[in-house]
Legacy VTK file of the C-alpha trace (Angstrom):
# vtk DataFile Version 3.0
C-alpha trace
ASCII
DATASET POLYDATA
POINTS 342 float
-0.103 -0.003 -0.170
1.507 3.657 -1.065
1.060 6.371 1.482
-1.929 8.769 0.932
0.423 11.581 -0.071
1.712 9.089 -2.867
-1.509 7.798 -3.954
-2.326 10.971 -4.799
0.735 12.035 -6.153
0.208 9.559 -8.450
-4.091 10.615 -9.206
-2.824 13.469 -11.032
0.809 11.456 -13.021
-3.086 9.550 -13.903
-4.962 12.510 -15.018
-2.206 14.528 -15.911
-1.491 11.478 -18.194
-5.516 11.572 -19.856
-4.508 15.561 -20.285
-1.860 15.058 -23.076
-4.613 12.561 -25.398
-5.735 14.192 -28.026
-9.056 14.661 -27.823
-9.854 12.237 -30.638
-7.602 9.801 -30.020
-9.262 9.685 -26.533
-12.761 9.470 -27.716
-11.202 6.819 -30.648
-10.105 4.013 -28.086
-13.453 5.133 -25.083
-15.226 3.777 -28.463
-12.461 0.716 -28.846
-12.873 -0.202 -25.473
-16.969 -0.430 -24.897
-17.186 -2.428 -28.060
-14.440 -5.430 -27.314
-16.340 -5.527 -23.452
-19.582 -5.131 -25.175
-18.469 -8.532 -27.675
-16.305 -9.900 -24.369
-19.970 -10.119 -22.918
-21.919 -11.449 -25.734
-19.731 -14.329 -26.370
-19.067 -14.749 -21.900
-14.887 -14.518 -22.959
-13.160 -12.238 -19.532
-11.907 -8.938 -21.028
-9.897 -8.412 -18.716
-7.459 -9.633 -18.699
-8.216 -11.444 -21.726
-6.732 -14.471 -22.305
-4.609 -14.351 -25.917
-6.716 -16.364 -28.087
-10.371 -14.587 -27.110
-7.850 -10.987 -27.807
-6.743 -12.515 -31.492
-10.134 -13.746 -32.937
-11.847 -11.057 -31.457
-9.252 -8.589 -33.852
-9.464 -11.932 -36.125
-13.492 -10.712 -36.712
-13.168 -6.673 -36.935
-10.626 -7.546 -39.781
-12.953 -9.653 -41.878
-16.593 -7.975 -40.784
-15.792 -5.109 -38.733
-17.557 -4.079 -35.252
-21.072 -6.132 -34.504
-23.766 -3.847 -34.325
-24.756 -5.018 -31.168
-21.123 -3.634 -29.601
-21.878 -0.504 -31.878
-23.192 2.789 -29.034
-24.620 4.489 -31.707
-24.519 4.067 -35.162
-23.993 1.275 -38.142
-20.501 -0.308 -37.929
-18.851 0.760 -41.630
-17.653 -2.411 -42.319
-13.575 -4.378 -41.920
-11.059 -2.366 -39.814
-7.940 -1.483 -41.601
-4.586 -1.956 -40.567
-4.760 1.207 -38.830
-7.746 1.432 -36.993
-6.558 -2.429 -35.962
-3.738 -1.262 -34.194
-5.639 1.314 -31.788
-8.229 -1.281 -30.916
-5.793 -3.652 -29.971
-3.436 -0.576 -28.201
-6.572 0.757 -26.506
-7.138 -3.013 -25.247
-3.621 -2.542 -24.542
-3.149 0.235 -22.618
-6.775 -0.176 -20.653
-4.627 -3.351 -18.916
-1.814 -1.668 -17.848
-3.816 1.334 -16.710
-5.608 -1.387 -14.170
-2.165 -3.220 -13.083
-2.140 -6.125 -15.792
0.379 -6.988 -18.160
-0.825 -5.595 -21.566
-1.396 -8.016 -24.122
0.518 -6.878 -26.970
3.748 -8.438 -26.490
2.109 -11.984 -25.596
3.337 -14.230 -28.858
-0.089 -14.972 -30.495
-0.994 -11.293 -30.545
1.944 -10.610 -31.927
2.310 -13.676 -34.837
-1.669 -11.622 -35.640
-0.459 -8.489 -35.866
2.161 -9.353 -38.092
-0.180 -11.749 -40.550
-3.063 -8.322 -40.662
-0.051 -6.334 -41.642
0.501 -8.525 -44.299
-3.007 -9.141 -45.190
-4.233 -5.697 -44.236
-1.614 -3.909 -45.335
-0.144 -1.324 -43.998
-0.165 1.685 -47.605
-1.145 5.169 -46.836
-4.809 5.075 -46.733
-5.894 7.952 -50.587
-5.228 12.183 -49.955
-7.562 14.399 -49.965
-7.151 16.649 -52.604
-4.768 19.778 -52.875
-7.595 23.280 -51.536
-4.564 25.850 -53.113
-4.387 28.990 -55.156
-1.597 27.516 -57.903
-3.075 25.422 -61.019
-7.390 25.106 -60.711
-7.427 27.484 -57.845
-10.050 26.461 -55.957
-8.824 28.324 -52.738
-9.935 31.258 -55.004
-13.083 29.529 -56.173
-14.920 28.515 -53.173
-14.124 32.012 -51.767
-15.822 33.014 -55.202
-19.288 30.892 -54.203
-19.031 31.729 -50.262
-22.131 33.629 -49.493
-21.874 37.017 -47.020
-24.581 36.458 -44.435
-23.451 34.666 -41.127
-21.802 30.897 -41.747
-20.895 32.328 -45.429
-18.760 34.980 -43.216
-17.293 31.379 -40.585
-16.339 30.019 -43.431
-14.718 33.046 -45.156
-12.485 33.814 -42.577
-12.137 29.962 -41.404
-10.700 28.880 -44.352
-8.104 32.056 -45.265
-7.269 31.517 -41.934
-6.521 27.928 -41.731
-4.800 28.140 -44.992
-2.689 30.564 -44.758
-1.603 30.042 -41.171
0.447 27.449 -42.791
-2.150 24.960 -43.730
-3.753 24.105 -40.566
-5.419 20.883 -39.264
-9.051 21.098 -38.274
-8.382 20.730 -35.310
-5.911 23.602 -34.185
-8.371 25.600 -36.950
-11.532 25.152 -34.074
-9.388 25.030 -31.132
-8.350 28.634 -31.827
-9.189 31.520 -29.659
-9.977 34.935 -29.624
-6.821 35.546 -27.336
-4.128 33.146 -29.987
-4.161 35.877 -32.124
-2.438 39.274 -31.960
-2.595 42.410 -34.319
1.801 43.122 -34.753
2.842 45.895 -37.455
2.038 44.020 -40.667
-0.893 41.501 -40.642
-1.956 39.214 -37.049
0.786 37.045 -35.152
-0.996 33.408 -34.556
-0.246 31.163 -31.588
-0.670 27.987 -31.699
-0.831 26.313 -28.027
-0.076 22.799 -28.975
0.202 20.578 -32.460
-0.544 16.717 -33.585
3.143 17.316 -34.715
4.050 18.427 -31.360
2.971 17.274 -28.388
5.288 18.420 -26.002
3.318 21.850 -25.624
5.783 23.929 -27.289
3.900 26.441 -29.691
4.093 28.034 -33.066
3.175 31.099 -33.956
2.493 31.633 -37.784
1.573 35.369 -39.153
-1.385 36.351 -41.422
-0.710 38.895 -43.488
-3.030 41.078 -45.819
-4.155 40.771 -49.535
-5.064 42.749 -51.951
-8.336 41.380 -52.633
-11.072 41.569 -49.640
-12.445 38.654 -51.130
-8.907 36.079 -50.505
-7.512 38.661 -47.545
-7.055 35.982 -44.661
-6.710 39.256 -42.185
-9.388 41.253 -43.552
-11.672 38.126 -42.827
-11.123 37.571 -39.217
-11.621 40.934 -38.114
-15.001 41.567 -39.858
-16.138 37.311 -38.289
-15.330 38.170 -34.950
-17.027 42.138 -35.750
-20.185 40.259 -36.674
-20.249 37.760 -34.683
-19.255 39.951 -31.710
-17.341 36.975 -30.254
-14.277 38.723 -28.325
-12.787 35.998 -25.773
-12.686 32.455 -25.869
-12.894 30.601 -29.552
-13.285 32.349 -32.352
-14.794 29.041 -35.264
-18.630 28.436 -33.911
-21.111 26.660 -34.499
-23.924 29.114 -36.174
-27.644 27.605 -35.889
-29.287 27.446 -39.363
-31.914 28.803 -38.402
-31.897 32.062 -36.650
-27.865 32.197 -37.624
-27.183 33.233 -34.414
-23.356 32.518 -33.277
-23.867 29.335 -30.372
-21.028 29.113 -27.456
-19.415 25.871 -28.229
-16.783 25.892 -30.763
-17.333 24.096 -34.000
-16.490 20.513 -34.085
-13.410 19.593 -36.361
-15.465 17.368 -38.390
-17.306 20.568 -39.605
-14.021 22.596 -41.261
-14.402 19.394 -43.282
-17.915 19.656 -44.394
-17.961 23.077 -44.926
-15.187 22.243 -47.626
-17.139 18.744 -49.058
-19.461 21.022 -49.446
-18.195 24.482 -51.246
-16.711 21.700 -52.969
-19.272 20.193 -54.482
-20.394 22.944 -56.001
-18.166 23.142 -57.820
-19.653 20.479 -59.672
-16.061 17.970 -57.568
-16.247 14.597 -55.343
-16.707 16.557 -52.602
-15.045 12.465 -50.636
-11.627 13.847 -52.605
-11.542 16.495 -50.618
-11.571 17.636 -46.584
-10.049 19.932 -43.665
-6.851 17.908 -44.467
-7.095 19.808 -48.076
-6.305 23.056 -46.537
-3.093 21.761 -44.869
-1.750 19.699 -48.369
-3.143 22.619 -50.797
-0.748 24.886 -48.726
2.465 23.375 -49.130
2.121 22.562 -52.994
1.161 26.157 -53.358
3.913 27.340 -51.651
6.559 24.894 -52.992
5.336 26.004 -56.033
5.164 29.886 -55.868
9.477 28.911 -54.641
9.332 29.356 -51.152
12.020 26.811 -49.440
12.144 24.024 -47.477
12.900 25.614 -43.434
10.288 28.571 -44.662
7.169 25.905 -46.007
8.158 23.713 -42.075
8.415 27.479 -39.970
4.854 27.510 -41.397
3.358 24.297 -41.182
4.982 23.003 -38.095
6.641 20.019 -39.472
9.795 18.507 -37.734
11.083 16.493 -40.654
10.916 17.835 -44.784
10.046 13.745 -45.592
6.118 14.873 -44.948
6.010 18.008 -46.459
7.681 16.128 -49.603
5.211 14.018 -49.480
2.780 16.277 -50.037
4.965 17.541 -52.592
5.613 14.518 -55.288
2.213 13.319 -54.836
0.767 16.220 -55.767
3.233 16.965 -58.867
4.872 13.495 -59.564
5.518 14.508 -63.502
5.566 18.052 -62.974
7.850 18.124 -59.849
9.994 14.675 -61.725
13.894 15.383 -61.608
13.983 12.994 -65.341
11.207 15.305 -66.486
12.933 16.621 -70.072
16.069 14.340 -69.380
16.155 12.827 -71.993
15.216 15.484 -74.726
17.515 17.764 -73.318
20.721 15.364 -73.542
19.874 14.497 -77.333
19.784 17.596 -77.971
23.689 18.165 -76.519
24.260 14.753 -78.399
23.432 16.891 -81.558
25.412 19.465 -81.114
28.564 17.330 -80.952
30.449 17.198 -84.322
LINES 1 343
342 0 1 2 3 4 5 6 7 8 9 10 11 12 13 14 15 16 17 18 19 20 21 22 23 24 25 26 27 28 29 30 31 32 33 34 35 36 37 38 39 40 41 42 43 44 45 46 47 48 49 50 51 52 53 54 55 56 57 58 59 60 61 62 63 64 65 66 67 68 69 70 71 72 73 74 75 76 77 78 79 80 81 82 83 84 85 86 87 88 89 90 91 92 93 94 95 96 97 98 99 100 101 102 103 104 105 106 107 108 109 110 111 112 113 114 115 116 117 118 119 120 121 122 123 124 125 126 127 128 129 130 131 132 133 134 135 136 137 138 139 140 141 142 143 144 145 146 147 148 149 150 151 152 153 154 155 156 157 158 159 160 161 162 163 164 165 166 167 168 169 170 171 172 173 174 175 176 177 178 179 180 181 182 183 184 185 186 187 188 189 190 191 192 193 194 195 196 197 198 199 200 201 202 203 204 205 206 207 208 209 210 211 212 213 214 215 216 217 218 219 220 221 222 223 224 225 226 227 228 229 230 231 232 233 234 235 236 237 238 239 240 241 242 243 244 245 246 247 248 249 250 251 252 253 254 255 256 257 258 259 260 261 262 263 264 265 266 267 268 269 270 271 272 273 274 275 276 277 278 279 280 281 282 283 284 285 286 287 288 289 290 291 292 293 294 295 296 297 298 299 300 301 302 303 304 305 306 307 308 309 310 311 312 313 314 315 316 317 318 319 320 321 322 323 324 325 326 327 328 329 330 331 332 333 334 335 336 337 338 339 340 341
């Protein structure tokens, strides 16, 4: 038994551990554990500590059929789980075991073998990336802004998309977490301080600049200031829900998925497939546009907050494999040089 003082200290440490887990991840873990506990109950299997063979059978069922409707608290199951979702479910179960004082089944020989098998069967290739919402080429960001109405929701959407885009292609969770206190007027624009990012969970802040554009329709500084004036928001969350019937601005922030849905609504009006776009379209669109406009890799990384060039290069390669290929025109140049020889 630990002394009371150490018990309280341990409880605070556990609470701090919970707080640093991103909200989306925490919700996903909770769903994974609920479904697992329900599955165990239906099959008369002990959920903790779970027998390795039962856990392997559960993972196999998820891989083949997905979650059973009887185990899902709400909504409809989406079919067989991919490799990433399977590993997340296993991680949630293992984490729950550790926190309850039981050995984690992660390194059980049967589970290690199951992980390897699922990796081969399901593959670990990244899922299809969302298309860019950029300012070069077709200039989809401009096209979307041209569609946005001037009602309350439209004023919010224009500010949200332009700020999220020019602010380094922010993730949807960073956009919806933005607060009035995070923005500061500076000479030549607005400074946006982002307290924590997905790429950096250590609590370091990222500061990005929002600078004016000559055309007010596409100016993030003007759009943000107008939204704050129209909404009357003085403090707290910047991008909030808007009542569809009355146009009243709500107290709660817009959910992260709301950013993706607004983008999808506008690209659908352009005749494009909304499934090809999402919140990440802002991020990929910023990176590819900055690259094509000649911005350096360090400058792009400073804006996006990426720690390494690998992921940034991934965006660039996916967006312009032919255009950026080192081999483009190389044979023609070599042949031309060869023909110059006497």
